[in-house]
C-alpha positions in Angstrom: 0.0 0.0 0.0 1.3 3.4 -1.0 -1.3 5.5 0.8 -3.8 3.5 2.8 -3.2 3.3 6.5 0.4 4.5 6.2 2.1 6.2 9.1 5.0 7.5 7.0 2.9 9.0 4.1 0.4 11.8 3.9 -2.2 12.1 1.2 -2.2 15.6 -0.4 -5.3 17.5 0.6 -7.1 19.7 3.0 -6.8 19.0 6.7 -8.4 20.8 9.7 -6.1 22.7 11.9 -8.0 24.7 14.6 -11.5 25.8 15.4 -11.8 29.3 14.2 -12.5 30.7 17.7 -9.2 29.3 19.0 -7.1 31.6 16.8 -8.1 35.1 17.9 -7.2 38.3 16.1 -3.7 39.4 17.0 -2.8 36.0 18.5 -0.4 33.1 17.5 -0.9 29.4 18.1 1.7 26.6 17.6 0.5 23.6 15.6 2.0 20.2 15.0 0.7 19.5 11.6 1.3 16.3 9.6 4.8 16.1 10.9 5.6 19.8 10.6 5.7 22.4 13.3 3.7 25.5 12.2 2.9 28.9 13.7 -0.7 29.9 12.9 -1.8 33.5 13.6 -4.6 35.9 12.8 -3.7 39.4 11.6 -5.5 42.5 12.6 -7.5 42.3 9.3 -8.9 39.0 10.5 -7.2 36.8 8.0 -5.5 33.6 9.3 -1.9 32.8 8.3 0.1 29.6 8.6 4.0 29.6 8.4 6.7 27.1 9.2 7.4 27.6 12.9 11.1 28.3 13.2 12.8 31.6 12.6 15.6 31.2 10.0 18.0 33.2 12.2 18.5 30.9 15.1 15.5 28.7 15.1 13.3 30.3 17.7 9.6 29.2 17.5 7.6 32.0 16.0 4.6 31.1 18.2 6.6 32.6 21.1 6.5 36.0 19.2 3.7 38.4 18.6 1.5 39.8 15.8 2.2 43.3 14.6 -0.6 44.4 12.3 -0.8 41.6 9.8 2.9 40.5 10.3 4.7 38.4 12.9 7.7 39.3 14.9 10.1 36.7 16.4 10.5 36.9 20.2 14.2 36.1 20.3 15.8 38.8 18.1 12.7 40.6 16.9 13.0 39.7 13.2 9.8 40.6 11.5 8.1 38.6 8.7 5.1 39.4 6.6 2.2 37.0 5.9 4.2 35.6 2.9 7.1 34.7 5.2 9.3 37.4 3.9 11.8 39.1 6.2 10.8 42.8 6.3 12.6 44.2 9.4 15.5 43.7 11.8 15.5 46.3 14.6 19.2 46.3 15.4 20.6 46.9 11.9 19.5 48.7 8.7 20.8 46.2 6.2 18.8 43.0 6.0 20.5 39.7 5.1 19.3 37.7 2.1 17.0 35.2 3.8 14.8 32.7 2.0 11.2 33.3 2.9 9.7 31.1 5.6 7.4 28.6 4.0 3.8 29.8 3.8 0.9 27.2 3.9 -2.4 27.7 2.1 -5.1 28.2 4.7 -8.9 28.6 4.3 -11.7 29.2 6.8 -15.0 27.4 6.6 -17.5 25.6 8.8 -16.0 27.5 11.8 -12.7 25.7 11.2 -9.3 26.7 9.8 -8.1 24.3 7.1 -4.5 23.9 5.8 -3.6 22.5 2.4 -1.0 19.7 2.8 0.7 19.7 -0.5 3.7 20.9 -2.5 1.8 23.2 -4.8 -1.3 25.4 -5.0 -4.5 23.6 -3.8 -5.9 21.4 -6.6 -9.2 20.4 -4.9 -11.9 22.1 -3.0 -12.6 21.7 0.7 -14.8 18.9 1.8 -18.5 19.6 1.2 -22.0 18.2 1.3 -23.2 17.8 -2.3 -26.8 18.9 -1.5 -25.6 22.1 0.2 -22.8 22.9 -2.2 -24.6 25.7 -4.1 -26.9 27.0 -1.3 -26.6 28.7 2.1 -26.3 26.7 5.2 -26.1 27.0 9.0 -23.4 25.0 10.8 -22.2 24.1 14.3 -19.2 22.2 15.5 -19.8 18.8 17.1 -17.4 16.7 19.1 -13.6 16.7 18.8 -12.6 13.1 18.8 -9.5 10.9 19.0 -9.2 7.3 17.8 -6.5 4.8 18.4 -6.0 4.0 14.7 -5.3 5.7 11.4 -8.0 8.0 9.9 -8.4 5.7 6.9 -9.7 3.0 9.2 -12.2 5.3 10.9 -13.5 6.5 7.5 -14.2 3.0 6.1 -16.4 2.3 9.1 -19.3 4.2 7.5 -19.2 1.9 4.4 -18.8 -1.3 6.3 -22.1 -3.0 5.4 -21.7 -5.8 7.9 -21.1 -3.8 11.0 -24.4 -1.9 10.7 -26.1 -5.2 11.5 -23.7 -6.7 14.0 -22.9 -3.5 16.0 -25.8 -1.1 15.3 -28.5 -3.8 14.7 -29.9 -2.1 11.6 -32.7 -4.5 10.6 -32.3 -4.3 6.8 -29.7 -5.0 4.2 -27.6 -2.1 2.9 -26.6 -1.9 -0.8 -23.7 0.6 -1.0 -22.5 1.6 -4.5 -19.4 3.7 -5.2 -19.3 6.6 -7.6 -16.0 8.3 -8.4 -16.3 12.1 -8.3 -12.7 13.0 -8.9 -9.2 11.7 -8.1 -9.5 12.9 -4.6 -13.2 12.3 -4.0 -15.4 9.2 -4.1 -19.1 8.8 -3.1 -20.9 5.8 -1.7 -24.7 5.7 -2.0 -27.1 3.4 -0.4 -30.4 2.5 -2.0 -32.4 -0.1 -0.1 -35.9 -0.8 1.0 -37.1 -1.6 4.5 -38.4 -5.0 5.2 -42.2 -5.1 4.7 -42.7 -7.4 7.8 -44.5 -5.6 10.6 -46.0 -2.1 10.9 -42.6 -0.4 11.5 -41.3 -1.5 8.1 -44.4 -0.5 6.3 -44.5 2.9 8.0 -40.8 3.6 7.2 -41.4 2.6 3.6 -44.1 5.3 3.4 -41.8 7.9 5.1 -39.0 7.0 2.7 -41.1 7.1 -0.4 -38.4 6.0 -2.8 -36.1 4.0 -0.5 -33.9 4.4 2.5 -31.1 6.6 1.1 -27.8 7.7 2.6 -24.7 9.1 0.9 -21.2 9.2 2.2 -18.7 11.3 0.2 -15.0 10.9 1.0 -12.2 13.4 0.5 -8.5 12.6 0.7 -9.3 9.4 2.6 -9.6 11.4 5.9 -12.8 13.5 5.6 -16.3 12.5 4.8 -19.7 14.1 4.5 -22.8 12.1 5.4 -26.3 12.8 4.1 -29.0 10.7 5.7 -32.7 10.9 6.6 -36.2 10.8 5.2 -36.8 12.1 1.7 -38.3 15.3 2.9 -35.7 16.1 5.6 -32.0 15.3 5.4 -29.4 15.5 8.1 -25.8 16.5 7.2 -22.6 15.7 9.0 -19.0 16.1 8.1 -16.3 14.0 9.8 -12.9 15.5 9.3 -9.6 14.0 10.6 -5.9 14.2 10.4 -3.3 11.5 11.3 -1.0 12.0 14.3 2.7 11.1 14.2 1.9 7.6 15.7 -0.7 6.8 13.1 -3.7 7.7 15.2 -6.7 10.0 14.5 -7.4 13.6 15.6 -10.9 14.5 14.4 -13.7 17.1 14.4 -17.4 16.7 13.7 -19.2 19.4 11.8 -23.0 19.6 11.7 -24.9 21.4 8.9 -28.4 22.2 7.7 -30.0 24.3 5.1 -30.3 28.0 6.0 -33.9 29.0 6.8 -35.4 32.5 7.0 -36.9 34.2 10.0 -36.9 33.5 13.7 -38.9 30.3 13.4 -36.5 29.1 10.6 -33.5 29.9 12.9 -35.1 27.8 15.7 -35.9 24.9 13.4 -32.4 24.8 12.1 -31.0 24.7 15.6 -33.3 21.8 16.4 -32.0 19.9 13.3 -28.4 20.6 14.2 -29.1 19.2 17.6 -30.7 16.1 16.1 -27.7 15.7 13.8 -25.4 15.7 16.8 -27.4 12.9 18.5 -27.3 10.9 15.3 -23.5 11.4 15.1 -23.1 10.4 18.8 -25.1 7.2 18.4 -22.9 5.8 15.7 -19.7 7.1 17.2 -20.2 5.6 20.6 -21.0 2.1 19.2 -17.7 1.9 17.3 -15.2 3.5 19.7 -14.1 0.3 21.4 -13.0 -1.2 18.1 -10.9 1.8 17.1 -8.8 1.6 20.2 -7.5 -1.9 19.7 -7.9 -2.8 16.0 -4.9 -4.0 13.9 -6.5 -3.7 10.5 -6.0 -6.3 7.8 -8.2 -7.5 5.0 -6.7 -10.9 4.3 -10.0 -12.6 3.9 -12.5 -10.2 2.2 -16.1 -11.2 1.5 -18.6 -9.7 -0.9 -19.9 -7.2 1.7 -16.4 -5.7 1.9 -16.6 -4.5 -1.7 -17.2 -0.8 -0.8 -14.1 -0.9 1.5 -12.0 -2.4 -1.3 -13.2 0.3 -3.7 -12.3 3.0 -1.2 -8.8 1.6 -0.8 -8.3 1.3 -4.6 -9.4 4.9 -5.1 -7.1 6.1 -2.3 -4.1 4.4 -3.8 -4.4 6.6 -6.9 -4.0 9.8 -4.8 -0.7 11.7 -4.5 1.2 11.3 -1.2 4.0 13.1 0.5 6.5 11.8 3.1 5.3 12.2 6.7 6.7 15.7 7.7 5.9 17.0 4.2 8.8 17.7 1.9 10.5 21.0 2.4 
């Protein structure tokens, strides 16, 4: 495997860094990101900036310094850099040495999170999104921060593991998950299945879900996924985004979304839906947590129901990777 479940490789893509509220205007935060140490700060204009952490002069960590306007000044010798990492001032001398700019990382802010592009070039793909909300307005809230004892790739395939929905979550119907490749970095898995007709519950649900029980999981970079689930007339939307730690474990964040609605009643209704989305997320997360702390993943004996997982791995193996620590 060149990409899947690798501790020494990173798939090129967008990864969450901080909750937006954690990086206040005029403040700097250190971040251990995909094997690199970064300094993330927010200038007085409100824009977030991410630079490699260490001053080229003597290696002081820039997070120990301070923000000056939209620039950053090192604590140790007061060397000052702009948001492009260029040296613009040295207080104790008029002539500045020729210093290569500190590496700047592409950063975007969405869903109340700061995201950093882990890659050698300009971003080539969009941030994770929910297809049904891509072209419309939405409300969002942050759910749980979570940690798992395994690689994010293993956490992601859980939502397309047809068997475990019956064995762990006791879902009383068969799932039929079909893959659809969206791009090199994005693959969708859609479920189209009917509830069993036995009993009044099944008959009622088949009326609520007029076409079928539908759910959609869209994966990005093998580490983030958007979930769409619910009755035909009312969908819940959740994004699970994660990044690998240096020991191959998972640091993740849940994002809850819903369509934006007008007026006070619309605002209240949206908050109720965000709350229900959180409960849905919690239900499935709690049931699987035990497995993720002790699993040693292998797929030496696949069965037919593992086909979505195999397709996920095959798709991930086509994506560009970088060494852990990201090439300089």
